[in-house]
C-alpha positions as CSV (number, residue, x, y, z in Angstrom):
1,M,13.9,-11.5,8.0
2,A,16.7,-9.5,6.4
3,D,14.3,-8.1,3.8
4,F,11.9,-6.9,6.4
5,D,14.7,-5.4,8.4
6,K,16.1,-3.6,5.4
7,V,12.7,-2.0,4.7
8,L,12.1,-1.2,8.3
9,E,15.4,0.7,8.5
10,C,13.8,3.4,6.3
11,W,10.3,3.2,7.7
12,G,10.9,5.9,10.4
13,P,10.2,8.9,8.1
14,V,7.0,7.3,6.9
15,E,5.9,6.5,10.4
16,A,6.7,10.1,11.5
17,D,4.4,11.6,8.9
18,Y,1.8,9.0,7.7
19,D,-0.4,11.8,6.3
20,T,2.2,13.3,4.0
21,F,3.6,10.0,2.8
22,G,0.1,8.6,2.4
23,N,-0.9,11.5,0.3
24,L,2.3,11.2,-1.8
25,V,1.6,7.5,-2.4
26,L,-2.1,7.8,-3.3
27,T,-1.6,10.9,-5.5
28,R,1.2,9.1,-7.4
29,L,-0.9,5.9,-7.6
30,F,-3.8,7.8,-9.1
31,T,-1.6,9.8,-11.4
32,E,0.4,6.8,-12.7
33,H,-2.5,4.4,-12.7
34,P,-5.6,6.6,-13.3
35,D,-8.0,3.6,-13.3
36,T,-7.2,3.1,-9.6
37,Q,-8.9,6.4,-8.7
38,K,-12.2,5.0,-10.0
39,L,-12.1,2.4,-7.2
40,F,-12.6,5.1,-4.6
41,P,-16.1,6.7,-5.1
42,K,-15.1,9.6,-2.8
43,F,-12.1,10.5,-4.9
44,V,-13.5,10.0,-8.5
45,S,-14.4,13.6,-8.9
46,I,-11.2,15.1,-7.5
47,P,-9.1,16.6,-10.3
48,K,-5.5,15.3,-10.5
49,D,-4.2,18.7,-9.6
50,D,-6.2,18.8,-6.4
51,L,-5.3,15.3,-5.0
52,A,-2.1,16.5,-3.2
53,G,-4.1,19.0,-1.2
54,D,-7.0,16.8,-0.3
55,A,-7.2,15.7,3.4
56,R,-9.3,12.6,2.6
57,V,-6.6,11.4,0.2
58,S,-4.0,11.9,3.0
59,A,-6.1,10.1,5.5
60,L,-6.7,7.0,3.4
61,G,-3.1,7.0,2.4
62,A,-2.1,7.2,6.0
63,S,-4.4,4.2,6.8
64,V,-2.8,2.2,4.0
65,L,0.7,2.9,5.3
66,K,-0.2,2.2,8.9
67,N,-1.5,-1.3,7.9
68,M,1.6,-1.8,5.8
69,G,3.8,-0.9,8.7
70,K,1.9,-3.4,10.9
71,M,2.5,-6.1,8.4
72,L,6.2,-5.2,8.0
73,R,6.7,-5.5,11.8
74,T,5.3,-9.0,11.9
75,K,8.1,-10.1,9.6
76,G,6.0,-12.6,7.7
77,E,3.5,-13.5,10.5
78,H,0.8,-11.3,9.1
79,A,-2.2,-13.6,8.7
80,A,-4.1,-12.0,11.5
81,I,-3.8,-8.6,9.8
82,L,-4.2,-9.8,6.3
83,K,-7.4,-11.8,6.7
84,P,-9.7,-8.8,7.6
85,L,-8.0,-6.7,5.0
86,A,-8.8,-9.3,2.4
87,E,-12.4,-9.3,3.5
88,T,-12.9,-5.6,3.4
89,H,-10.9,-4.9,0.2
90,G,-12.1,-8.0,-1.6
91,I,-15.7,-8.2,-0.6
92,K,-16.8,-4.7,0.5
93,F,-14.6,-2.5,-1.7
94,Q,-14.0,-5.0,-4.6
95,V,-10.4,-4.0,-5.0
96,P,-8.8,-6.1,-7.7
97,I,-5.9,-8.2,-6.3
98,G,-3.4,-6.7,-8.8
99,N,-3.8,-3.3,-7.2
100,F,-1.8,-4.4,-4.2
101,K,1.2,-4.8,-6.5
102,L,0.7,-1.4,-7.9
103,I,0.5,0.4,-4.6
104,A,3.5,-1.6,-3.3
105,E,5.6,-0.4,-6.3
106,V,4.5,3.2,-5.6
107,V,5.3,3.0,-1.9
108,G,8.8,1.8,-3.0
109,K,9.3,4.7,-5.3
110,V,8.1,7.3,-2.8
111,M,10.3,5.7,-0.1
112,G,13.2,5.8,-2.4
113,E,12.7,9.5,-3.1
114,K,11.7,10.7,0.4
115,A,12.8,8.1,3.0
116,G,16.2,6.9,1.8
117,L,15.2,3.5,0.6
118,D,18.0,2.6,-1.8
119,A,17.8,0.2,-4.7
120,G,18.5,-2.8,-2.4
121,G,15.8,-1.7,0.0
122,Q,13.3,-1.3,-2.9
123,Q,14.2,-4.9,-4.0
124,A,13.7,-6.1,-0.4
125,L,10.3,-4.3,-0.3
126,R,9.3,-6.1,-3.6
127,K,10.3,-9.5,-2.0
128,V,8.3,-8.8,1.2
129,M,5.3,-7.5,-0.7
130,A,5.4,-10.5,-3.1
131,V,4.8,-12.7,0.0
132,V,2.1,-10.4,1.2
133,Y,0.5,-10.3,-2.2
134,A,0.5,-14.1,-2.5
135,D,-1.1,-14.5,0.9
136,M,-3.7,-11.9,0.0
137,E,-4.4,-13.7,-3.2
138,A,-4.9,-16.9,-1.2
139,E,-7.3,-15.1,1.1
140,Y,-9.3,-13.8,-1.8
141,K,-9.6,-17.3,-3.2
142,K,-10.7,-18.6,0.2
143,L,-13.4,-16.0,0.1
144,G,-14.5,-17.0,-3.4
145,I,-13.3,-13.7,-4.9
146,N,-12.3,-14.1,-8.5
147,V,-8.6,-13.1,-8.7
């Protein structure tokens, strides 16, 4: 519980401006891990320099962070949220399971820079997301998705 609380202490700025934080997260994800941009057909043709100003990138990033916020607030009781995400991301969008680790790391970096999440908070986020990742991986396996 303490890890969830530590992350949630700095979640306010993210929640206050999901679009900006979402854009920062996805822009950084696509910049640091260029192969991830290829997973989003709508974003493939957007040049790196134009990502930060693209409203579609902001909207998707906001959606990612809203779901992450919902999971954080459950403090580990996230099965009802995770199962449909596994179905859409694993089956419909075919997102490799490892990409959840990548985006969690980027969220931690962005929160560290823009929301006051210190090194201890970033470590807490890693612990929380390791549990979420393991549960997502288990859901992928249940669905027969090769992880």
